[in-house]
C-alpha positions in Angstrom: 105.4 102.9 41.7 102.8 106.4 41.6 100.5 104.2 39.0 100.9 101.6 41.4 100.0 103.9 44.4 97.1 105.3 41.8 95.7 102.3 41.3 95.5 101.3 45.2 93.9 104.0 46.2 91.6 104.2 43.5 90.8 100.7 45.1 90.2 102.3 48.1 88.4 105.0 47.5 85.7 102.5 45.0 85.9 99.9 48.9 84.0 103.3 50.5 81.9 104.4 48.4 80.1 101.0 48.1 77.6 100.1 50.9 76.6 96.8 52.3 73.7 94.5 50.6 70.2 95.6 52.4 68.9 92.9 54.3 65.3 91.5 53.1 63.8 92.5 56.3 65.3 96.7 55.2 63.8 96.4 52.3 60.1 94.9 53.1 59.8 97.9 55.7 60.7 100.4 52.9 58.5 99.3 50.6 56.2 98.9 53.0 56.1 102.4 54.0 56.5 103.9 51.0 53.4 103.5 49.5 52.4 105.1 46.0 49.0 105.9 44.3 48.7 107.4 40.7 47.5 111.1 40.2 44.3 109.8 37.8 43.0 107.3 40.6 42.0 110.5 42.7 38.3 110.5 42.7 37.4 112.4 46.2 38.9 115.1 48.5 38.6 117.0 51.5 40.6 120.3 52.8 40.1 119.5 57.1 42.1 122.7 57.2 44.5 125.0 54.8 47.2 122.4 55.7 45.3 119.4 55.7 44.0 117.0 52.6 42.3 113.6 52.5 42.5 112.4 49.5 40.0 109.5 48.1 41.9 106.6 46.2 39.9 104.0 44.3 37.2 102.5 46.4 39.1 101.8 49.5 42.1 103.6 49.8 42.6 107.2 51.7 45.7 109.1 51.7 46.5 112.3 53.8 48.5 115.5 52.3 50.0 117.4 55.1 50.6 121.0 52.8 54.0 122.7 53.1 52.2 126.4 54.1 48.0 127.8 54.0 46.8 127.1 50.8 44.0 129.7 51.2 40.3 129.1 50.6 41.5 124.9 49.6 39.1 123.9 52.1 35.7 125.9 50.1 36.7 124.9 46.8 34.1 121.9 45.1 37.4 120.5 43.2 41.4 120.4 43.1 44.0 119.5 40.5 46.5 117.0 41.7 49.3 117.5 39.9 52.5 115.0 40.2 56.3 116.2 39.2 58.0 113.3 37.1 55.5 110.2 36.6 52.3 109.9 37.0 52.9 108.4 40.8 52.9 110.2 43.7 54.7 108.3 46.7 55.7 111.5 48.6 55.2 115.5 49.4 57.8 115.9 46.6 55.7 114.0 43.9 52.9 116.3 44.5 51.4 119.4 43.6 47.6 120.6 44.7 46.3 123.1 41.7 42.8 125.0 43.5 41.1 127.9 43.0 41.9 130.8 45.5 41.4 134.0 46.0 42.8 136.0 42.8 43.4 133.0 40.6 44.4 130.0 40.2 46.8 128.8 43.2 49.8 125.9 43.7 49.9 124.6 47.1 52.7 122.5 47.8 52.6 118.4 49.6 55.1 118.4 52.3 54.0 114.5 53.2 51.8 112.0 51.7 50.3 109.2 53.9 48.5 106.2 53.5 45.9 105.9 56.0 45.5 102.3 57.6 41.5 101.2 56.6 41.5 101.7 60.9 42.5 104.9 60.2 40.2 105.8 57.4 36.7 104.2 59.3 37.8 106.3 62.0 37.8 110.3 60.4 35.1 111.9 61.6 32.0 112.3 59.4 33.3 115.8 57.9 36.9 115.2 57.1 36.3 111.8 55.1 36.7 112.3 51.2 
């Protein structure tokens, strides 16, 4: 009797842990919202201020990187390092760190969000903001 009760309880627990299958539309929306790029494909940048960096990837893609905190003097640097964690692709802010020359040596600036701009948004950037 006790074994049967444990088996039934286990079946209910297993059923509670399963999730319903996602619809095709939900999967497509998730994939389109999550757009990744390879860190070594970045070929230009422009730091608008100490918390916002635009990165050019390839010929036409532009990504906006919002930083967790101020990154002093990033807007004065001629070069930055873009490091990905756990692989070479960057899909979200948790995947990336910017390394830049700071007032007291190299500094690591954690990325909060990564947003791929549409071609229209990239074209609408002011000339001084374009990477």
